[in-house]
N, C-alpha and C positions, 0 to 999 in steps of 0.2 A: 782505596789500598786495596781491598779484598778483592774487588772487582776486577782490577788491573792482574792480581794472582790468578783468579778463576780463567779467566782470557788467555793468560799467558800457559795455562795449563792446557784448555781447549784448544789453543788454536796448536800446542806443541803436538796433542793428540792428532787434529787433524791434519795436520804435516805430516805425521809416521803415515797415516790409513792411506792420504792420497798416494806416497811415496810407494806404498806396498799395490796399490792399486795400479797405478802405472808401471809397477815391476812384473806384475802379474794378472794384472785383471780383477778377479775377485776376492775377496777377504775373509776368512774364515776365522772363526770364532778363537781360536787358539793364537792367532795371529794378532787379532785385536789384543786380546788379553796380552801378549808379549810386549805389545809397545804401550800398554797404559799402567803406568804406576801410582795405585793409588796414594793419597798424602795418610801420614800418619796419623789413625784418630784414637783418643783416649775416652774409652766410651765407659768411662766410671772414674775414680782417683787413682793417681798415678801412685805407685807404689812406694808404703811409706807416707802417707799422708792419711790423715784420720780426717777424714770428711763428714761433719757431724753440724752445717751450718742449714740443712733444707730439708728436715724433717723425712728422709728419704727410710727407708727400710730395706737395709743391703742382705736382709733373708729372703727376699723373692728374686726373680719371679720360681715358684716353686718348679718341683722338678717335672709335673704333669704339663706347666705354663708351657716351660721351655722345650718340652717334645711339640706341644701343640704350636708352639712359635715357629719351629724349623717345618714342619708341615706345611703352615700356611704362607710362609716367605716364597716358598715353591711357587705358590699361586699369587706372587706380590703383584702379575701385571694385572689383575682384575680386580674392580672394587669390590666393596666389602657388604654388598648389601645383604645377603644373607645370614651372614654371621650377625651384621646388626640388628636384624630382625630377633634371630636366635636367641640372643642376649636381652635384649628387649623384652620376650616373652617369659624368657625364666627370673628376670626379677620381678617382673608383673604378676606371675605364679607363686615366688617366696613372697610376697609383699600382699596379696590378694586385690590385686588390683587389677585395672585393663590394661594392654598394651598401650593406649592410648593416651594412659597415663606417664609414659613411660617417656622419658626424652635423653637420649646418649651425647656425648661429645669427650672432645679431644683434650681428657682430664675432667674436673670438677668446675674448673675455671671456663671451660666453657660453657655450660649452663649458667655458672654464677655471673659471668660477664653478661647474657643474650638478658637474664631475667633482670637485673639493674638496667641495660640498657631500655628495657621495656620498661620497667617503673620509670624511668627517666622521663620518660614521653609521656606522664601521666602529674610529673611531682616530683618529690624530693627522695632521697634514702637515708632514712635512721638507723643508725650505729649507737654503740658503746664509743668512749672518747680510744678506745684499744680492742682492737680487734683483726683480724688478716681482711684488709681494704683494698687490696689490688683489684678485685672485681669490681669492688663498688666502687671505683674511681673509674671505670671503662666508660662511664659516660661523658665522664668530664673532658675527655679526649675530645668529644662533638660537641663542647659547649657548654654542656650540662651542670645545674648547679653542683657544688660540693657537697660532700656527705654532710649531713646532720648529727652531730652527736651530743651525748648529754656529758656530764661533766665528771672527771674522775673520781673514783672511790679511794678511799685509802687504803684498803686490801686488795683492787687492782680487781674486784670482782665485775660482773656483770650487775647493775641494779635495777630489775627487772619494773618495781613501781616507778621509777624513775625515765624508765626506756618508754611505757604506759602513756605515763602524764603528758611527754613530750612529742605524744600524736596529735598534730593537728591536720586540717581539712589540705595543707600542702604536701603533707609526708605521705607518698606512693606506696611504700614499703619499708617495713623494718627488717633489718637484715642483724640474726642474731647466729653466732659460730660457737658449736658447744658439742666437744670443750671448745675453748677460746682459744686461739691462736695469736698471740703467744704465750700467753701466760700460762694455759696446760689445765686452767683450771674447769670444773665441771659445775653445772647450773643442779639443784633439784630437779629433778622429774618433774614430781608432780605440781611443783611451783612453775615450772618452764609449761608444761599444758596448760596450767589456767590462765597462767600469762597469753599462750598461743591463742586459744581460742575467744580471751576475750581481747583481745589485740585485732583479731582477724575480722572481727566485726565491724571494726574501724578501716581498716585496710591491709593489703596483703602484708604476709609474713614469711621471709624468709629464714629457714634453719639451715645453717651448713654445718653438715655430721661428717667432716673429713679423717673423724678419730674416733666418732664414735665405737668401732670396733674393736678401740684397746681400751676401754673402760671395763670395766670389773663387770655390768648388765648393761649389755647393748639394746637387747630390745626393750629395756624398762628406760632408757633412757634416749632411745627415737621417738621421736614427734610424728612415724609416719603413718600412726595409729590415726592424726589427725587428718590427714590425707583420704583416710577410709572411710571416717564419718564425714566428709567432705565441707571440711571447714577449707576458708579461705587460707590455705598454709603449702609451702613447697617446701619438701627436704632433699636436701642434696647430697649426693654420697661419691665417695671416689674409688679406683684402686690402686692410688700410688698411694698408702699409706701399709695398713695391715697386711695389704696382697704383694704388698713389695714388687709393684709395676708404674714406681712416677716415670719413666721413661719411656713407660708403652705408651703411656695418654689415651688413659680410659676413664670416665666419670659420667654419673646421672644423675638426672632429678625425677622427683615422684611429688604430681600434682593432680589438680582437676583437667579434665579434658582442655576444659577451656582455659585453663592458665599454660597448659602445657601445648596447646595449639597457638595462643599468643605469643608466647615464647619462644617458639620453634621459626615463625618470621626472621627472627635473627642469626638461625644458625642455618648449618647447611646438611644437617642429617646425616646421612651413609657417607655422603662423599668428604666430610671431615674428618673420617676413621681410619685405620689401616688393618690389613688383614692379619698381620701378627698379632697387634695389640688387642682387639675382639679374641683373637682363638685364644690368647691368653690369660683373657677376663673369662672366659666360659669356660676354661677348665680350672683357673682358681676359685670363682665362686662358691663352689659347696664344698670345697675339699678342707673338712674340718680339720685334719691331721695338721695337714701342712698352717692353717691357723693360730691351731694351740700353742706352735713350735714356735712360732714366729712371736706371738704376743707373751711367750714368757721369757723368749730372748731380749725383748723389747725390757720389760720387769727386772730382770735381773742387771740390764745395762743403766736401768734408772735409779735401783736400788744402791748401784757402785757411785752414782754420782751426788745423791743427797748424802751418802755415806759423806763423801770426800766435801761437799762443800761443808757439811757440820764440824768436821774436822780441821778445817781452813779457817772455820769462826763467823761462816759465811750461812746465812739462810739463803729460802728458795718457797715459790709457791706451790704448794700441796699440786701434783699433777696427776691427769688420767690419761695421758696421753704419751707420744714416743718422743716428750723432750721436758725439757725443765728451764724453769724463768729463775735467774739466782740474781739477787740482790747484792751486788758489790760491795754498800756501802758507798761510804766514799769512793772509790774507785768508778772511772768513766768506763765505761762499757766496750765504746769504739778504740781506746788505748789497751783493754785487755784483749780486742781481740784482733788486734795487732800481735800482742806480745805472746799469745795460745799461736798466731799462724808464724809466727818466729821457731816455734816448737814445733813444725807442721801440725797444729791440729786449728781444723778451720770449723770456726763459730760463729753467730751471726754480734752483730753489732748493735746502737744504739735503734731502736723504735721511736720514731715521732720525740717526744724529748723525756723522754722515761731513760735520762742519761745512765743509769746508776745499774739499769737490769739487762743481763745476757743472755739467750736462748743459747741451750746445746741440744743438739736433737742425738737420739740415741744410734751407736751404728754396730758394728761387729764389735765382740766384746773385746780385744785386742787395740781397737781402735779406742774406749771408754775408758780403755786404760792408761791410752796415752792421754788423755783428757787429766785423769786420775793425778797420773805422775807430772803434768804441767803447769798445772794447778799453781802448786805453791810461789814456785818463781814468777808466773807471768804473774802471780796477783801482788806478790812484793811489789816489781816494776810499777805494774798499775800504780797503788797507793803513792809510787815515789813520785809519780809523775803527773797524778791528779791535782 
């Protein structure tokens, strides 16, 4: 269906162009533009919809990033080799690493997937029962083994002792997301550091820090110091969350030169990046004023959700991120998602078999208020149907 529509649009434009050529020979850009009608596209949620289902940060891009994107877009005809290197060097300098220890990708999904694919050639990927496993599943599309998971925990936390005990000769990489997604829980930095050092002696350790900058103490909670110290650890980060650049697709990993080189075999380097996204990331990276504002709005929204959860007799896990994992009790999370959608509030449904747990992202304050207002009715309807 999509291919047919695209073909019709292409043919329509081609016929118009051919007619213009027949009539007057050469075609001006103005004439081409007059014959071309672009389809209507929504580059964000439609007005009236509270989009709280993808952990996006609607307070970005920052003003500086928007200005940089406009300038870069005018040069969109060219590959992005120079800005790729500039951002690589900026990240390396800020983290006291060499540029050869940095690998950029289209969102952190790129480097996370590359790392998983590289590891799968040597063995299995080990992770908690519940974590953001989309990229860790990437090798399975190529026939690799399924993720090896440790058992559930009563409080949905990551049991580092159990994770370490599960490392055997078949495990090629351990994947830890901190803070975790979808739970929002943050591991103790000292305990995680000790785990990484110990586990890295047996296998490669990947720490996904997509939400690190939202935590109270980002530097303390980050494991990048282990990379500097030469441990067999990879740290992945993204510009999608605190920087508000999810749609611009810029992420990166930090690792040893050996690990970076090995993982880069599965990526495309600068050819996988775009001028506008890199320009936005460069402009945002050290914009402390924007980061402070962005973080304050996330926390404000999070407190609103937590208060609403409590007021409606529910509980939620403590969150160090821009989302909250809500326990609906006897309510079914997929039914709840549908009932919220009927009130124009978009949230996530069931993860794996955690049927009563519902994740809601923070958005613009008026959109968070829509969630708060819609919660009582949606919950009542959910419990009646569950």
